[in-house]
C-alpha positions, 0 to 999 in steps of 0.5 A, a space after each residue: 069779943 077779945 082779940 089776940 091782937 088787942 092793944 092790951 096783948 100787944 103791950 104785954 108781949 113787948 113790955 120790958 123784962 124785969 125778971 133779970 138783972 144782970 149789968 147787960 141783959 138782952 131784952 130781945 135778940 135785937 136790943 141790949 139793956 144795960 143796968 147802969 151804976 157807973 160808966 160804960 162805953 157804947 157805939 156813938 148813936 147806938 142809944 134808943 131809950 133810957 130811964 134814970 140819971 144818965 149822961 152821954 158824952 162823945 169820946 174826945 179827940 184826945 181821949 185815950 192818948 195821941 196814939 189812939 187819935 192817930 189811929 183813929 185818923 188813919 182808919 177813919 174812925 169808923 166806930 166812934 164811941 160815947 160814954 154813958 154815966 150815971 144811974 139807970 137803964 140804957 137801951 141799945 140797938 144798931 140797925 136791927 142787927 142781932 146782939 150777943 153779950 160776952 163776959 170776958 174774964 181776964 181775956 182778950 180778943 179782937 172784934 171789927 170795930 163796927 160790931 162793937 155795940 158796948 162794953 163795960 168801962 173795965 175793959 181796955 181796947 186799943 185800935 189794931 190795923 191788919 198786917 199788910 194793910 198799907 196802901 189798901 184803900 178799903 173800909 172796915 180793915 181795922 179792928 179793936 183789941 178787947 181786953 180785961 174783965 167785964 161784959 162785951 156787946 157785939 152785933 151781927 147781921 143775922 145768926 153768926 157762925 164760928 169756924 175753927 182755925 187749926 195748924 195746916 188749915 187756914 181759913 180765908 174770910 170776906 173782910 166784910 163778913 168777919 166779926 171777931 177772932 181769937 187773940 192767938 190769931 193775927 190775920 193777914 191780907 190776901 189778894 187774889 189776882 184771878 178774881 180782880 176783874 170780872 166784866 171790867 169791875 173789881 171783885 170784892 172776893 179779891 180781898 180776903 183775910 187769912 187766918 192761920 195757926 190755932 184759934 177761931 174766927 166768927 163770921 156773919 152771913 152778910 157782907 157788910 159795907 162800912 163807911 167812914 164817919 167824919 169827926 164832928 
């Protein structure tokens, strides 16, 4: 007697999808497939499997110039990158977070560095600090400026929401829930003194990002805690 829970049915349900062959494909909501013929960049440690002839290399300390080296040191390099180069299929994932693919067409946006999963080598990037961030000791308060033409894969805990920012209607967000925003916006740090102490402890909501102007900001329904990774 056959069962819908047989090994055969399980293998059919979980088999990779060969029907689509974009450069970046979603195998499912949590798994990115890169059909590699050249070079891409990805979050260090995010590769879970690959086929073909592919070489993985951690981004060098000096790669990208001395300016990026100092920025990495300042931010604690919370999102070290690696390159994947060659021919084959590479599968990426990040702690069970949902993956979204954005195809940039000579466009620019900002993404929280911790939420960048992978991007094409044609994409240019730089590390940007928040305005008025000096002297504030908190992880995750840096972002990556992503610019160019090609695919970019980002991750979120659960399903994201996008809020519109319009003149006279600023949006204030929790930094640990903020994923990405349009290039037209330059968020500033906002502190709420009234929330700084609650039963003798600091409140996470006392530190916010203020988005003013015209654009959009993407949020996840989850407050992610970031930890700096030491360089090896």
